[in-house]
C-alpha positions, 0 to 999 in steps of 0.5 A: 708168568706169575713169578715174573709178575711178582718179581716186577712188583718187588722191584718197582721202577722209579716211575711207579714209585713217583706215581704212588707218591703223587697219588699219596700227595693228591689224597693228602691234599683232598683230605685237607680240603675236606677238613677245611670244608667241614671246618667252614660248615661245621666248625672245629673239625680240624680240632676234633680230628687232631684230638682223635688222632691224639686219643688214638696214639695215646691209647695205642702206646698206653698200657690199657691197649691189650686189657681194653681190647681183650676185655671188650670181647671176652666179657661179651663172649662170656655173657653169650653175646660175641656178636656185640663184642665183635662190633665193639672190637670192629669199631675200635679197629675202624677208629685206629685206621682213621686216626692212628698212623701206626698200622700195627695198632690194628693187629690185635683187633684183627686177631681177635676178630678172626677168632670170633669168626671161628665161633660161627663156623656153620653160622656165618649167615647170621653175620651177614646183617652186619655187612655195613660195618665191613664196608665202613672198615674197608673205607677206613682202610683205604683212608689209612692207606691214602693218608698214612701208608708208605710205598708197598714193600715185601720180602722173601715170603711174598712168593710163598704167600702168593702161592698159598693165596692162589691154592686157597682161592682156586683149589676147590674148582672142579672138586666142589659145587658152586654152592659149596664154593660160594657158601659163607663159610668157604668164602670166609676161609678162602678170602681170609687165608687168600686175600686178607693174609696177603694184604695184611702181609704187604701192609705190615711189611710196608710198615716194618722199616718205619722209625718208631719210638718202641721196639717192634719185635717186643710189641709183636711178641706182646701181641702174639702173647695176648692172642694166645691168652685170648685163645686160652680164654676161649678154650677155657670157656668152651671147656667149662660149658662142655664140662657143665653140660657133661655133669648135667647129663651124668647127673640125669643118668644117675637120678634113679641111683641118687633117688634110691640113696634118698629112699634109704635115708641119706640126706641132700648133704650126704649125697652132695658129699658123696658126689664131692668125694667122687669128683675129688677122686677122679681129679686125683687120678686124671690131673697127674695122669694128664700131666705125665701123658702131656710131658711124654707125648709133647716130647714124642711129637716134637721128635716126630716133627723134627724127624719129618723136617729132617732136623738133627735132634740135639737135646735132652729130656728135662721136666721143669718143676717150677713150670709144673708148680705154676700150672698146678696153681693156675698161673701163667709164667 
């Protein structure tokens, strides 16, 4: 029954297509009437909308798109205010939905918001006070679908995504309590992996065949690359906090030892030099050991994954000296 429904959706008849086109035309006429009404009452509304559309389009195609979205969230996360950064990114997403006809422009903000949501794994209740911005985003999405979106299209991944969505939404029935099922954390992941993922796929697949003045594959790679950079930033941020906490904990445990050194006549500069050389010695042992273990274990895990999916292995073992040099210097290729 479910597969028949999906197949019917994948092959819409002419009547359904005409109905969608009629809805899109009626929505466009309603939007034009609203603009005309605002133009009469306020004056200059059409010019303002045209200006916003021009700004949104230029921002999407400019080189500032990724740095601005990235820094908008990264700066506030580093300052301990991820909610403020999330609200700014959500505001940017709403602006792009309303005034940019290219739906791919909202993918990177969506990726950033998903990463911010993982930081509030057990504290999603604190985000409920921002429910209004979620309603604004939903309204902006409806406006975008009515004003810009094309007829829904899907591909070969549709069946798998529907199965994953159904399993995500209904998989916990009978195994967890009602309170756990409707907890904010459970709803975040079940709705995000079940409904939102399917909706994003349908919208992006419908936009895939649209003629654009840029390479879509290259743009998608840029979005994935920027998302990877932000993931690295989040990992580095949490690692820094963890290292500072661990160092503070160790230094508190060594207070008696350092106090004894002070009684024996060592000055603060001598104790600081002692701690520096200890840290340097640990780094000299840990960094080469970590690189060697990473090289060996990465190949071992890759071989294990290929064995699980029964893919024949036809490659040798090699180590990129240039890649090691870049990693040790802290740069990204």
